[in-house]
C-alpha atoms as an extended CHARMM CRD file, in Angstrom:
* protein
*
       134  EXT
         1         1  MET       CA              0.0090000000       -0.0010000000       -0.0600000000  PROA      1               0.0000000000
         2         2  ILE       CA              2.7540000000        2.6690000000        0.8170000000  PROA      2               0.0000000000
         3         3  GLN       CA              4.5710000000        1.5180000000       -2.2580000000  PROA      3               0.0000000000
         4         4  LEU       CA              1.7500000000        2.5810000000       -4.4970000000  PROA      4               0.0000000000
         5         5  GLN       CA              0.8700000000        5.7750000000       -2.2140000000  PROA      5               0.0000000000
         6         6  THR       CA              4.7530000000        6.4100000000       -2.9670000000  PROA      6               0.0000000000
         7         7  GLU       CA              4.4840000000        5.7270000000       -6.9220000000  PROA      7               0.0000000000
         8         8  ARG       CA              1.2650000000        8.0170000000       -6.8800000000  PROA      8               0.0000000000
         9         9  SER       CA              3.0330000000       10.9030000000       -5.2020000000  PROA      9               0.0000000000
        10        10  GLY       CA              5.8030000000       10.5470000000       -7.4530000000  PROA      10              0.0000000000
        11        11  ILE       CA              3.4970000000       11.0230000000      -10.7720000000  PROA      11              0.0000000000
        12        12  LEU       CA              2.1480000000       13.9470000000       -9.3710000000  PROA      12              0.0000000000
        13        13  GLN       CA              5.2890000000       15.4030000000       -8.2110000000  PROA      13              0.0000000000
        14        14  GLY       CA              6.7240000000       14.6360000000      -11.7580000000  PROA      14              0.0000000000
        15        15  LEU       CA              4.2270000000       17.1840000000      -13.3870000000  PROA      15              0.0000000000
        16        16  VAL       CA              7.4950000000       19.3410000000      -13.3390000000  PROA      16              0.0000000000
        17        17  TYR       CA              7.5370000000       18.6390000000      -17.1510000000  PROA      17              0.0000000000
        18        18  LEU       CA              5.0040000000       21.5230000000      -17.3440000000  PROA      18              0.0000000000
        19        19  ASN       CA              7.6660000000       23.8580000000      -16.2290000000  PROA      19              0.0000000000
        20        20  GLU       CA              6.0810000000       24.3510000000      -12.6730000000  PROA      20              0.0000000000
        21        21  ASP       CA              8.3180000000       23.5570000000       -9.1900000000  PROA      21              0.0000000000
        22        22  PRO       CA              6.8700000000       20.8260000000       -7.3240000000  PROA      22              0.0000000000
        23        23  ALA       CA              8.5550000000       22.2630000000       -4.4990000000  PROA      23              0.0000000000
        24        24  LYS       CA              5.5790000000       24.8420000000       -4.6500000000  PROA      24              0.0000000000
        25        25  LEU       CA              3.2560000000       22.3210000000       -4.4380000000  PROA      25              0.0000000000
        26        26  VAL       CA              4.6200000000       19.7910000000       -1.8050000000  PROA      26              0.0000000000
        27        27  TYR       CA              6.2830000000       21.0750000000        1.2010000000  PROA      27              0.0000000000
        28        28  GLU       CA              8.2750000000       18.4870000000        2.8260000000  PROA      28              0.0000000000
        29        29  TYR       CA              9.5540000000       19.0610000000        6.4880000000  PROA      29              0.0000000000
        30        30  GLU       CA             10.8110000000       16.6860000000        9.3740000000  PROA      30              0.0000000000
        31        31  SER       CA              9.1970000000       16.9130000000       12.5800000000  PROA      31              0.0000000000
        32        32  GLU       CA             12.4220000000       17.4720000000       14.6350000000  PROA      32              0.0000000000
        33        33  ASN       CA             11.7550000000       21.3440000000       14.9100000000  PROA      33              0.0000000000
        34        34  PRO       CA              7.7180000000       21.9190000000       15.2250000000  PROA      34              0.0000000000
        35        35  GLU       CA              8.1210000000       25.9550000000       15.6030000000  PROA      35              0.0000000000
        36        36  GLU       CA             10.2430000000       26.5900000000       12.4380000000  PROA      36              0.0000000000
        37        37  THR       CA              7.6980000000       24.1620000000       10.4480000000  PROA      37              0.0000000000
        38        38  ARG       CA              4.7070000000       25.7840000000       11.7760000000  PROA      38              0.0000000000
        39        39  ALA       CA              6.3650000000       29.6580000000       10.8330000000  PROA      39              0.0000000000
        40        40  ASP       CA              7.0520000000       28.3020000000        7.1590000000  PROA      40              0.0000000000
        41        41  LEU       CA              3.5350000000       26.6830000000        6.7820000000  PROA      41              0.0000000000
        42        42  GLU       CA              2.2480000000       30.1670000000        7.6350000000  PROA      42              0.0000000000
        43        43  GLN       CA              4.0180000000       31.4820000000        4.6060000000  PROA      43              0.0000000000
        44        44  ILE       CA              2.3440000000       29.3910000000        2.1520000000  PROA      44              0.0000000000
        45        45  LEU       CA              0.0790000000       30.5840000000       -0.1120000000  PROA      45              0.0000000000
        46        46  MET       CA             -1.5260000000       27.2650000000       -1.2910000000  PROA      46              0.0000000000
        47        47  GLY       CA             -0.0990000000       23.9250000000       -1.2690000000  PROA      47              0.0000000000
        48        48  ILE       CA              0.4200000000       20.3260000000        0.7550000000  PROA      48              0.0000000000
        49        49  TYR       CA              2.6550000000       19.6280000000        3.7670000000  PROA      49              0.0000000000
        50        50  VAL       CA              4.1730000000       16.4890000000        4.5330000000  PROA      50              0.0000000000
        51        51  ILE       CA              5.9240000000       16.3690000000        8.0190000000  PROA      51              0.0000000000
        52        52  LYS       CA              8.3500000000       13.1690000000        8.0240000000  PROA      52              0.0000000000
        53        53  HSD       CA              9.6360000000       11.5990000000       11.2550000000  PROA      53              0.0000000000
        54        54  PRO       CA             13.5410000000       12.4190000000       11.7330000000  PROA      54              0.0000000000
        55        55  GLY       CA             15.4570000000       10.2920000000        9.5480000000  PROA      55              0.0000000000
        56        56  ALA       CA             12.5990000000        8.1330000000        8.1450000000  PROA      56              0.0000000000
        57        57  ASP       CA             12.8240000000        6.3090000000        4.7450000000  PROA      57              0.0000000000
        58        58  ALA       CA             11.2200000000        7.1990000000        1.5910000000  PROA      58              0.0000000000
        59        59  ASP       CA              9.0150000000        4.2120000000        2.0290000000  PROA      59              0.0000000000
        60        60  GLN       CA              7.7090000000        4.9140000000        5.5680000000  PROA      60              0.0000000000
        61        61  SER       CA              4.2950000000        6.8950000000        6.3900000000  PROA      61              0.0000000000
        62        62  PRO       CA              5.0600000000       10.7440000000        7.2260000000  PROA      62              0.0000000000
        63        63  GLU       CA              3.8710000000       11.7490000000       10.7020000000  PROA      63              0.0000000000
        64        64  ASP       CA              1.2160000000       14.1580000000        9.0750000000  PROA      64              0.0000000000
        65        65  ILE       CA              0.1070000000       14.9520000000        5.8300000000  PROA      65              0.0000000000
        66        66  GLY       CA             -2.0770000000       18.2070000000        5.1650000000  PROA      66              0.0000000000
        67        67  ILE       CA             -3.4960000000       21.2870000000        3.1200000000  PROA      67              0.0000000000
        68        68  ILE       CA             -2.5570000000       24.5150000000        3.6880000000  PROA      68              0.0000000000
        69        69  ILE       CA             -4.1250000000       27.6800000000        2.1730000000  PROA      69              0.0000000000
        70        70  GLU       CA             -3.1400000000       31.1100000000        2.8770000000  PROA      70              0.0000000000
        71        71  GLY       CA             -1.3020000000       29.9160000000        5.5240000000  PROA      71              0.0000000000
        72        72  VAL       CA             -3.9560000000       28.3010000000        7.5030000000  PROA      72              0.0000000000
        73        73  THR       CA             -4.1660000000       24.5390000000        7.8780000000  PROA      73              0.0000000000
        74        74  VAL       CA             -7.6300000000       23.3340000000        6.2680000000  PROA      74              0.0000000000
        75        75  LEU       CA             -7.1720000000       19.7490000000        6.4380000000  PROA      75              0.0000000000
        76        76  GLU       CA             -4.5950000000       17.2630000000        8.3870000000  PROA      76              0.0000000000
        77        77  GLU       CA             -3.9230000000       13.6560000000        8.9570000000  PROA      77              0.0000000000
        78        78  LEU       CA             -4.7550000000       12.9660000000        5.4590000000  PROA      78              0.0000000000
        79        79  GLN       CA             -3.9860000000        8.9880000000        4.0860000000  PROA      79              0.0000000000
        80        80  ASP       CA             -1.0790000000       10.5430000000        1.3440000000  PROA      80              0.0000000000
        81        81  VAL       CA              0.0420000000       12.8310000000       -0.7750000000  PROA      81              0.0000000000
        82        82  ALA       CA             -2.1170000000       11.6620000000       -3.8880000000  PROA      82              0.0000000000
        83        83  SER       CA             -5.4010000000       12.0490000000       -1.5440000000  PROA      83              0.0000000000
        84        84  ALA       CA             -4.5170000000       15.4060000000       -0.5060000000  PROA      84              0.0000000000
        85        85  TYR       CA             -3.9360000000       16.5490000000       -3.9900000000  PROA      85              0.0000000000
        86        86  ALA       CA             -7.6500000000       15.5370000000       -5.0710000000  PROA      86              0.0000000000
        87        87  LEU       CA             -8.8100000000       17.3680000000       -1.9510000000  PROA      87              0.0000000000
        88        88  LEU       CA             -6.7330000000       20.4560000000       -2.8940000000  PROA      88              0.0000000000
        89        89  PHE       CA             -8.0910000000       20.6030000000       -6.2730000000  PROA      89              0.0000000000
        90        90  GLY       CA            -11.5190000000       20.1460000000       -4.8110000000  PROA      90              0.0000000000
        91        91  SER       CA            -10.7520000000       23.0190000000       -2.7540000000  PROA      91              0.0000000000
        92        92  CYS       CA             -9.4880000000       25.0610000000       -5.8200000000  PROA      92              0.0000000000
        93        93  MET       CA            -12.6220000000       24.5120000000       -7.6600000000  PROA      93              0.0000000000
        94        94  THR       CA            -14.3340000000       26.8940000000       -5.1290000000  PROA      94              0.0000000000
        95        95  LEU       CA            -11.6730000000       29.4630000000       -5.6400000000  PROA      95              0.0000000000
        96        96  THR       CA            -11.7570000000       32.2800000000       -8.1600000000  PROA      96              0.0000000000
        97        97  GLU       CA             -8.1920000000       32.4810000000       -9.0320000000  PROA      97              0.0000000000
        98        98  LEU       CA             -5.5460000000       29.6730000000       -8.9960000000  PROA      98              0.0000000000
        99        99  PRO       CA             -1.8170000000       30.3220000000       -7.8850000000  PROA      99              0.0000000000
       100       100  PRO       CA              0.0550000000       31.5080000000      -10.9650000000  PROA      100             0.0000000000
       101       101  ASP       CA              2.9840000000       29.5490000000      -10.0490000000  PROA      101             0.0000000000
       102       102  LEU       CA              0.7570000000       25.8850000000      -10.2050000000  PROA      102             0.0000000000
       103       103  LYS       CA             -1.4610000000       27.1170000000      -13.3670000000  PROA      103             0.0000000000
       104       104  TYR       CA             -0.4200000000       24.2920000000      -15.7130000000  PROA      104             0.0000000000
       105       105  THR       CA             -0.5010000000       21.7650000000      -13.1580000000  PROA      105             0.0000000000
       106       106  PHE       CA             -4.1630000000       22.4100000000      -12.0340000000  PROA      106             0.0000000000
       107       107  GLU       CA             -5.0960000000       22.6280000000      -15.6270000000  PROA      107             0.0000000000
       108       108  PHE       CA             -3.6360000000       19.2070000000      -16.1010000000  PROA      108             0.0000000000
       109       109  TYR       CA             -5.1200000000       17.6790000000      -13.4040000000  PROA      109             0.0000000000
       110       110  SER       CA             -8.8030000000       19.1340000000      -14.1440000000  PROA      110             0.0000000000
       111       111  LYS       CA             -8.9680000000       18.9220000000      -18.0490000000  PROA      111             0.0000000000
       112       112  VAL       CA             -6.5680000000       15.5460000000      -18.4660000000  PROA      112             0.0000000000
       113       113  LEU       CA             -7.2860000000       13.4670000000      -15.6330000000  PROA      113             0.0000000000
       114       114  MET       CA            -10.4910000000       15.0710000000      -14.3770000000  PROA      114             0.0000000000
       115       115  GLU       CA            -11.7950000000       15.4630000000      -18.0330000000  PROA      115             0.0000000000
       116       116  LEU       CA            -13.3780000000       18.9100000000      -17.4600000000  PROA      116             0.0000000000
       117       117  GLU       CA            -13.5080000000       20.9230000000      -20.5750000000  PROA      117             0.0000000000
       118       118  PRO       CA            -10.4890000000       18.7140000000      -22.2410000000  PROA      118             0.0000000000
       119       119  ARG       CA            -11.0890000000       20.0600000000      -25.7270000000  PROA      119             0.0000000000
       120       120  GLN       CA             -9.5960000000       23.6890000000      -24.5660000000  PROA      120             0.0000000000
       121       121  LEU       CA             -5.9090000000       22.6020000000      -23.3930000000  PROA      121             0.0000000000
       122       122  SER       CA             -2.6860000000       25.1140000000      -23.4160000000  PROA      122             0.0000000000
       123       123  THR       CA              0.1380000000       24.0920000000      -25.4610000000  PROA      123             0.0000000000
       124       124  LYS       CA              2.0970000000       23.0320000000      -22.7760000000  PROA      124             0.0000000000
       125       125  VAL       CA             -0.8450000000       20.7090000000      -21.2910000000  PROA      125             0.0000000000
       126       126  GLN       CA             -1.5400000000       19.2400000000      -25.0800000000  PROA      126             0.0000000000
       127       127  VAL       CA              1.9870000000       18.2750000000      -25.4010000000  PROA      127             0.0000000000
       128       128  LEU       CA              2.0030000000       16.4900000000      -22.1520000000  PROA      128             0.0000000000
       129       129  LYS       CA             -1.1570000000       14.7960000000      -22.9100000000  PROA      129             0.0000000000
       130       130  ASN       CA              0.3080000000       13.7350000000      -26.1340000000  PROA      130             0.0000000000
       131       131  LYS       CA              3.3460000000       12.1510000000      -24.7150000000  PROA      131             0.0000000000
       132       132  LEU       CA              1.2600000000       10.2480000000      -22.3050000000  PROA      132             0.0000000000
       133       133  LEU       CA             -0.6450000000        8.7120000000      -25.0020000000  PROA      133             0.0000000000
       134       134  ASP       CA              2.3640000000        7.7500000000      -27.0700000000  PROA      134             0.0000000000
């Protein structure tokens, strides 16, 4: 189960092909300094945080996974990054403006994966879609 979660998380973070930095979507921390982590989280406009146990391997479950919007934790103790991504996307659907640094990532998710208005793709997203279909 953890292997599948890791693979899904890797695929989502692999959207760097769209020239968007996955580090602006998924923020990873170790739990050894909670005050510093909390201060960093308060600076995030929108994203997913992953708090790992100190020295944890990639195949170990994190201590916490959650969603931050405008520095506020809106969801916590989520199952995995893929689930957090889906919930963040759902939250974004209620917003009128998406973060410009993740424009193509959310376009790919909504138009290719969710098939919402799939005919109206930007060039970057269309190229990635074509590569995935090859």
